[in-house]
C-alpha positions in Angstrom: 29.6 -48.1 -61.7 27.3 -50.1 -63.2 25.7 -47.0 -64.9 25.7 -44.5 -61.4 27.1 -40.8 -61.2 28.5 -38.9 -58.7 27.7 -35.2 -57.8 28.0 -33.0 -54.8 25.0 -31.2 -53.5 25.0 -27.9 -52.9 21.4 -26.8 -52.9 18.4 -28.2 -52.3 15.4 -26.4 -53.4 12.3 -27.0 -54.5 10.2 -25.5 -58.1 7.0 -24.8 -58.4 5.1 -25.0 -62.3 1.2 -25.3 -62.3 1.0 -25.7 -59.0 2.7 -28.6 -58.7 5.8 -28.8 -55.9 8.8 -30.1 -57.7 11.8 -30.9 -55.3 15.4 -30.4 -56.9 19.1 -30.1 -56.1 21.8 -28.1 -57.9 24.8 -30.6 -58.0 28.0 -30.4 -59.7 29.2 -33.6 -61.7 32.2 -35.6 -61.0 33.6 -37.8 -63.6 34.3 -41.5 -62.8 37.7 -43.2 -64.5 36.5 -46.0 -66.9 38.0 -48.8 -64.4 38.8 -49.5 -60.5 42.1 -48.4 -59.3 44.3 -51.7 -59.5 46.3 -50.9 -55.8 42.5 -50.4 -54.1 39.5 -51.4 -56.2 37.9 -48.0 -55.9 36.6 -46.2 -58.1 38.0 -42.7 -58.7 36.5 -39.8 -59.2 37.5 -36.3 -60.1 35.6 -33.4 -60.1 34.2 -32.1 -63.8 35.3 -29.1 -65.1 35.3 -27.1 -68.5 38.7 -26.0 -70.1 38.4 -23.0 -68.2 38.0 -24.3 -64.8 34.3 -24.1 -64.3 32.4 -27.0 -62.8 29.3 -28.5 -64.5 26.5 -28.3 -62.5 23.0 -29.0 -63.1 19.6 -28.8 -61.5 18.0 -32.4 -60.8 15.2 -33.7 -59.5 15.7 -35.1 -56.1 14.2 -38.6 -57.4 17.1 -39.0 -59.3 19.5 -39.5 -56.3 19.8 -42.9 -55.1 22.0 -42.5 -51.6 24.5 -40.7 -50.5 28.9 -41.4 -51.5 31.5 -41.6 -49.5 34.4 -40.1 -50.9 38.4 -40.1 -49.9 40.9 -37.9 -51.4 43.4 -39.5 -52.9 46.9 -37.9 -50.9 49.7 -37.9 -53.6 53.2 -39.1 -51.6 55.2 -35.8 -52.5 51.8 -33.5 -51.7 51.9 -31.8 -48.4 48.6 -32.6 -46.0 47.7 -28.9 -44.9 46.1 -28.3 -41.0 43.7 -25.9 -43.1 41.7 -28.5 -44.4 38.5 -30.2 -43.0 35.5 -32.1 -43.4 34.2 -28.4 -44.8 36.7 -27.6 -47.4 38.2 -31.2 -48.3 36.2 -31.7 -51.5 37.1 -28.3 -53.0 41.3 -28.7 -52.1 42.1 -32.2 -53.8 41.5 -32.9 -57.3 40.7 -36.7 -57.5 38.9 -39.3 -54.7 37.7 -42.7 -54.0 34.6 -43.3 -53.6 34.8 -45.6 -50.6 32.7 -48.8 -51.3 33.1 -50.1 -47.3 30.7 -47.2 -46.0 27.9 -49.9 -45.9 26.5 -52.8 -47.3 24.3 -51.1 -49.9 26.9 -49.2 -50.9 29.0 -52.1 -52.1 26.2 -54.0 -53.4 24.9 -51.4 -55.8 28.0 -49.9 -56.8 30.7 -52.4 -56.8 
């Protein structure tokens, strides 16, 4: 993905130090497969976590965010899709996602 990383923003906040405000975000990271998916051409990402299942989190400066990414769940052929899944919990339910390169021209040019 040309050196880009994928993260999920959980919180936007401001840190103040020596009377200087720093706009920040608390993010959870996703790991990116080495190559795009052969069938779709999309990059595949998964939430990064420790062996205990705790997700990797960081505080980053807002200037390090380039743009939003559109993640599509990877549906497995043998797994059911539940009615309770919605836009608020889909990132917590599925374990891998495609990065949609067709969301707009800029996303396609930057990431692919």
